[in-house]
VEXSEVO-344625 format. One record per residue (C-alpha): x, y, z. Coordinates in nm, 2 decimals, decimal comma, padded with zeros to 4 digits. Example, Ala and Ser with C-alpha at 12.3 -4.5 7.8 and 13.67 -1.06 7.14 Angstrom:
// residues 2
(site (01,23; -00,45; 00,78));
(site (01,37; -00,11; 00,71));
END
This chain:
// residues 331
(site (08,31; 05,73; 15,32));
(site (08,52; 05,42; 15,31));
(site (08,82; 05,34; 15,53));
(site (09,05; 05,57; 15,32));
(site (08,81; 05,87; 15,35));
(site (08,70; 05,84; 14,99));
(site (08,34; 05,86; 14,87));
(site (08,17; 05,52; 14,85));
(site (07,89; 05,60; 14,60));
(site (07,90; 05,75; 14,26));
(site (08,08; 06,08; 14,32));
(site (07,92; 06,41; 14,25));
(site (08,24; 06,53; 14,09));
(site (08,52; 06,32; 13,93));
(site (08,84; 06,48; 13,79));
(site (09,05; 06,23; 13,59));
(site (09,40; 06,32; 13,47));
(site (09,30; 06,69; 13,47));
(site (09,58; 06,93; 13,39));
(site (09,62; 07,30; 13,30));
(site (09,93; 07,42; 13,11));
(site (09,94; 07,77; 12,98));
(site (10,10; 07,88; 12,65));
(site (10,42; 08,00; 12,82));
(site (10,47; 07,65; 12,96));
(site (10,35; 07,72; 13,31));
(site (10,19; 07,42; 13,47));
(site (09,90; 07,53; 13,70));
(site (09,76; 07,19; 13,76));
(site (09,93; 06,86; 13,71));
(site (09,75; 06,53; 13,62));
(site (09,49; 06,56; 13,89));
(site (09,27; 06,27; 14,00));
(site (09,01; 06,37; 14,26));
(site (08,66; 06,27; 14,36));
(site (08,40; 06,46; 14,57));
(site (08,11; 06,26; 14,72));
(site (07,75; 06,38; 14,72));
(site (07,68; 06,60; 15,02));
(site (08,05; 06,62; 15,10));
(site (08,25; 06,93; 15,17));
(site (08,60; 06,91; 15,02));
(site (08,84; 07,19; 15,10));
(site (09,13; 07,26; 14,86));
(site (09,42; 07,41; 15,05));
(site (09,78; 07,50; 14,97));
(site (10,02; 07,79; 14,92));
(site (09,96; 08,06; 14,66));
(site (10,00; 07,95; 14,30));
(site (09,96; 07,58; 14,37));
(site (09,66; 07,54; 14,14));
(site (09,37; 07,52; 14,39));
(site (09,17; 07,81; 14,25));
(site (09,24; 07,70; 13,89));
(site (09,10; 07,36; 13,98));
(site (08,79; 07,52; 14,12));
(site (08,74; 07,73; 13,81));
(site (08,79; 07,44; 13,58));
(site (08,50; 07,26; 13,74));
(site (08,25; 07,53; 13,62));
(site (08,46; 07,60; 13,30));
(site (08,57; 07,95; 13,39));
(site (08,90; 07,80; 13,29));
(site (08,92; 07,52; 13,04));
(site (09,15; 07,22; 13,12));
(site (09,43; 07,13; 12,89));
(site (09,41; 06,76; 12,96));
(site (09,18; 06,51; 13,13));
(site (08,80; 06,50; 13,20));
(site (08,57; 06,66; 13,45));
(site (08,24; 06,49; 13,53));
(site (07,96; 06,64; 13,74));
(site (07,69; 06,39; 13,83));
(site (07,83; 06,15; 13,57));
(site (07,82; 06,39; 13,28));
(site (08,13; 06,53; 13,11));
(site (08,11; 06,91; 13,16));
(site (08,28; 06,98; 12,82));
(site (07,96; 06,86; 12,66));
(site (07,75; 07,11; 12,84));
(site (07,69; 07,48; 12,74));
(site (07,90; 07,67; 12,99));
(site (07,64; 07,93; 13,07));
(site (07,38; 07,66; 13,15));
(site (07,64; 07,47; 13,35));
(site (07,71; 07,77; 13,57));
(site (07,34; 07,84; 13,63));
(site (07,32; 07,50; 13,80));
(site (07,63; 07,56; 14,02));
(site (07,64; 07,80; 14,31));
(site (07,95; 08,01; 14,31));
(site (08,08; 08,23; 14,60));
(site (08,40; 08,44; 14,59));
(site (08,59; 08,65; 14,84));
(site (08,48; 08,98; 14,69));
(site (08,12; 08,86; 14,69));
(site (08,04; 09,03; 14,36));
(site (07,70; 09,16; 14,45));
(site (07,54; 09,40; 14,20));
(site (07,58; 09,74; 14,37));
(site (07,28; 09,90; 14,20));
(site (07,04; 09,63; 14,30));
(site (06,88; 09,58; 14,64));
(site (06,98; 09,28; 14,85));
(site (06,66; 09,08; 14,78));
(site (06,70; 09,15; 14,40));
(site (07,06; 09,03; 14,41));
(site (06,95; 08,70; 14,56));
(site (06,67; 08,66; 14,30));
(site (06,90; 08,69; 14,01));
(site (06,96; 08,33; 13,90));
(site (06,61; 08,20; 13,97));
(site (06,47; 08,48; 13,75));
(site (06,72; 08,40; 13,48));
(site (06,62; 08,03; 13,47));
(site (06,25; 08,12; 13,44));
(site (06,12; 08,13; 13,79));
(site (05,84; 08,38; 13,84));
(site (05,94; 08,70; 14,03));
(site (05,70; 08,62; 14,31));
(site (05,84; 08,27; 14,36));
(site (06,19; 08,40; 14,33));
(site (06,13; 08,67; 14,59));
(site (05,97; 08,42; 14,83));
(site (06,28; 08,20; 14,79));
(site (06,52; 08,49; 14,83));
(site (06,35; 08,60; 15,16));
(site (06,36; 08,24; 15,29));
(site (06,73; 08,22; 15,21));
(site (06,81; 08,55; 15,37));
(site (06,64; 08,43; 15,69));
(site (06,84; 08,10; 15,66));
(site (07,17; 08,28; 15,65));
(site (07,08; 08,50; 15,95));
(site (06,95; 08,82; 15,78));
(site (06,61; 08,96; 15,84));
(site (06,43; 08,99; 15,50));
(site (06,22; 09,29; 15,60));
(site (06,53; 09,47; 15,73));
(site (06,81; 09,37; 15,50));
(site (06,62; 09,28; 15,18));
(site (06,54; 09,65; 15,08));
(site (06,90; 09,76; 15,15));
(site (07,18; 09,81; 14,89));
(site (07,51; 09,61; 14,93));
(site (07,70; 09,93; 15,04));
(site (07,47; 09,96; 15,34));
(site (07,58; 09,62; 15,48));
(site (07,88; 09,51; 15,67));
(site (08,14; 09,28; 15,52));
(site (08,00; 08,98; 15,70));
(site (07,65; 09,06; 15,60));
(site (07,75; 09,10; 15,23));
(site (07,92; 08,76; 15,25));
(site (07,60; 08,61; 15,39));
(site (07,41; 08,76; 15,09));
(site (07,66; 08,60; 14,86));
(site (07,60; 08,26; 15,01));
(site (07,22; 08,31; 14,99));
(site (07,25; 08,42; 14,62));
(site (07,46; 08,11; 14,54));
(site (07,19; 07,88; 14,70));
(site (06,89; 08,06; 14,54));
(site (06,85; 07,81; 14,25));
(site (06,89; 07,51; 14,48));
(site (07,21; 07,40; 14,33));
(site (07,33; 07,05; 14,42));
(site (07,69; 07,18; 14,40));
(site (07,84; 07,49; 14,55));
(site (08,19; 07,62; 14,47));
(site (08,35; 07,87; 14,71));
(site (08,68; 08,05; 14,65));
(site (08,82; 08,21; 14,97));
(site (08,46; 08,30; 15,07));
(site (08,54; 08,43; 15,42));
(site (08,89; 08,58; 15,35));
(site (08,77; 08,94; 15,36));
(site (08,58; 08,91; 15,69));
(site (08,73; 09,00; 16,02));
(site (08,85; 08,70; 16,23));
(site (08,57; 08,70; 16,49));
(site (08,29; 08,71; 16,23));
(site (08,48; 08,47; 16,01));
(site (08,47; 08,19; 16,27));
(site (08,10; 08,24; 16,33));
(site (08,03; 08,24; 15,95));
(site (08,23; 07,92; 15,91));
(site (08,03; 07,74; 16,17));
(site (07,69; 07,87; 16,04));
(site (07,78; 07,78; 15,69));
(site (07,89; 07,42; 15,78));
(site (07,56; 07,36; 15,96));
(site (07,37; 07,50; 15,66));
(site (07,55; 07,29; 15,40));
(site (07,49; 06,98; 15,61));
(site (07,12; 07,06; 15,66));
(site (07,07; 07,12; 15,29));
(site (07,28; 06,82; 15,18));
(site (07,48; 07,04; 14,94));
(site (07,80; 06,92; 14,78));
(site (08,07; 07,19; 14,85));
(site (08,42; 07,24; 14,70));
(site (08,59; 07,52; 14,88));
(site (08,93; 07,69; 14,83));
(site (09,13; 07,84; 15,11));
(site (09,50; 07,91; 15,20));
(site (09,42; 07,88; 15,57));
(site (09,48; 07,53; 15,72));
(site (09,28; 07,61; 16,03));
(site (08,98; 07,70; 15,81));
(site (09,04; 07,38; 15,60));
(site (09,03; 07,14; 15,90));
(site (08,73; 07,33; 16,05));
(site (08,52; 07,32; 15,74));
(site (08,61; 07,01; 15,55));
(site (08,48; 06,65; 15,56));
(site (08,80; 06,59; 15,36));
(site (09,09; 06,82; 15,28));
(site (09,30; 06,81; 14,96));
(site (09,65; 06,96; 15,00));
(site (09,81; 07,10; 14,69));
(site (10,18; 07,16; 14,65));
(site (10,39; 07,38; 14,42));
(site (10,36; 07,28; 14,05));
(site (09,98; 07,21; 14,08));
(site (10,05; 06,86; 14,23));
(site (09,80; 06,70; 14,47));
(site (10,01; 06,61; 14,77));
(site (09,75; 06,45; 15,00));
(site (09,38; 06,41; 15,04));
(site (09,20; 06,27; 15,35));
(site (09,00; 06,36; 15,66));
(site (09,13; 06,65; 15,87));
(site (09,24; 06,42; 16,14));
(site (09,43; 06,19; 15,90));
(site (09,60; 06,50; 15,75));
(site (09,71; 06,63; 16,09));
(site (09,81; 06,30; 16,23));
(site (09,98; 06,15; 15,92));
(site (10,11; 06,40; 15,67));
(site (10,21; 06,23; 15,35));
(site (10,55; 06,40; 15,31));
(site (10,77; 06,68; 15,43));
(site (10,59; 06,94; 15,21));
(site (10,25; 06,86; 15,37));
(site (10,40; 06,85; 15,72));
(site (10,56; 07,20; 15,66));
(site (10,23; 07,34; 15,53));
(site (10,03; 07,20; 15,82));
(site (10,28; 07,35; 16,06));
(site (10,41; 07,28; 16,41));
(site (10,07; 07,33; 16,58));
(site (09,92; 07,00; 16,45));
(site (09,86; 06,88; 16,81));
(site (09,64; 07,18; 16,88));
(site (09,46; 07,16; 16,55));
(site (09,37; 06,80; 16,62));
(site (09,17; 06,92; 16,92));
(site (08,93; 07,10; 16,68));
(site (08,85; 06,78; 16,48));
(site (08,83; 06,52; 16,75));
(site (08,48; 06,48; 16,90));
(site (08,40; 06,38; 17,25));
(site (08,29; 06,02; 17,32));
(site (08,11; 05,87; 17,62));
(site (08,40; 05,64; 17,69));
(site (08,63; 05,95; 17,74));
(site (08,42; 06,07; 18,04));
(site (08,45; 06,00; 18,41));
(site (08,14; 05,91; 18,61));
(site (07,96; 06,18; 18,80));
(site (08,00; 06,00; 19,13));
(site (07,75; 06,21; 19,31));
(site (07,86; 06,54; 19,16));
(site (07,56; 06,75; 19,05));
(site (07,51; 06,98; 18,76));
(site (07,51; 07,27; 19,00));
(site (07,85; 07,18; 19,13));
(site (08,00; 07,16; 18,78));
(site (07,91; 07,51; 18,67));
(site (07,91; 07,54; 18,29));
(site (07,87; 07,23; 18,08));
(site (07,93; 07,13; 17,72));
(site (07,73; 06,90; 17,49));
(site (07,84; 06,55; 17,41));
(site (07,88; 06,64; 17,04));
(site (08,15; 06,91; 17,12));
(site (08,51; 06,88; 17,01));
(site (08,81; 06,85; 17,24));
(site (08,89; 07,21; 17,16));
(site (08,55; 07,32; 17,29));
(site (08,61; 07,12; 17,61));
(site (08,95; 07,27; 17,68));
(site (08,82; 07,62; 17,61));
(site (08,54; 07,57; 17,86));
(site (08,78; 07,44; 18,13));
(site (09,00; 07,74; 18,08));
(site (08,71; 07,98; 18,08));
(site (08,57; 07,83; 18,40));
(site (08,91; 07,78; 18,55));
(site (08,82; 07,42; 18,64));
(site (09,01; 07,09; 18,62));
(site (08,70; 06,92; 18,49));
(site (08,39; 07,01; 18,29));
(site (08,04; 06,86; 18,29));
(site (07,91; 06,69; 17,98));
(site (07,55; 06,66; 17,89));
(site (07,35; 06,47; 17,63));
(site (07,04; 06,68; 17,58));
(site (06,94; 06,80; 17,93));
(site (07,09; 06,51; 18,12));
(site (07,45; 06,51; 18,26));
(site (07,63; 06,20; 18,14));
(site (07,97; 06,25; 18,30));
(site (08,27; 06,48; 18,34));
(site (08,57; 06,53; 18,12));
(site (08,92; 06,57; 18,27));
(site (09,25; 06,65; 18,11));
(site (09,32; 06,27; 18,13));
(site (09,01; 06,21; 17,93));
(site (09,12; 06,46; 17,66));
(site (09,45; 06,27; 17,64));
(site (09,27; 05,94; 17,60));
(site (09,05; 06,08; 17,33));
(site (09,34; 06,21; 17,13));
(site (09,53; 05,88; 17,15));
(site (09,22; 05,68; 17,06));
(site (09,15; 05,91; 16,76));
(site (09,51; 05,87; 16,63));
(site (09,49; 05,49; 16,68));
(site (09,18; 05,47; 16,47));
END
């Protein structure tokens, strides 16, 4: 990323002047310029009807743009057979869309088999991915979708989307049908998985909390299909571009900033003879300020120990949280 939060190298996706106008004159997307870097997670967020899902569907040509060009890996998608294009792009939707008559492992094998992978190789890859998303292949693979919970079906949907090793994954409200507790856990697990695989992700949500939790950058759409702002989660929360963005982000921006600001060594106080045993629970140095405050409240303590690996490196106090917030905003 450069100083503005934009990708530095040739982007994985480039949308130039992209628009979608329907026959009745309705403008779904207006003159959109947007880039997504390789290995980046970009979250499209905004109110209903603002064009975010339409934008996602134009990338894999489920909807054709009226104007502009869309490039994936430097190639104009309009020159590619749409079926072939979609086989190289993972796609996850809220309703999951698993085949009800097929076992879970067969659902995950679908695309690899379609593109010519042998069934034995496809099965091996499917079982590997089921384990990667937290499902035991021997237990869940032989089951049918109706025998799984909502959260488990969503995990299968992610595994199926990743089965052909796509460099690009599109996700439309992927966790919207999952209960709140499971949803947060799935978000965290998926973000770690995408980072580990180096997958480029474009994700749609209407939930600003999900957007700032999941995205390396967040693109806020406004009514009329207009891109109102794009930037890092902290930039969005600290400096909304206009009143429309500020209203959408809401009055809880100060609290949301806690979830995107990481701890730094310079925010800590020295141990000064305090031992790990005296501190009680501790958090890792790569935690967020939200994690830190949650631990303080849970332990009912005015400070929390911070460790780097197994070694304690300092303590965090409310004053340290304040310093960290101010420093993040200044940067």
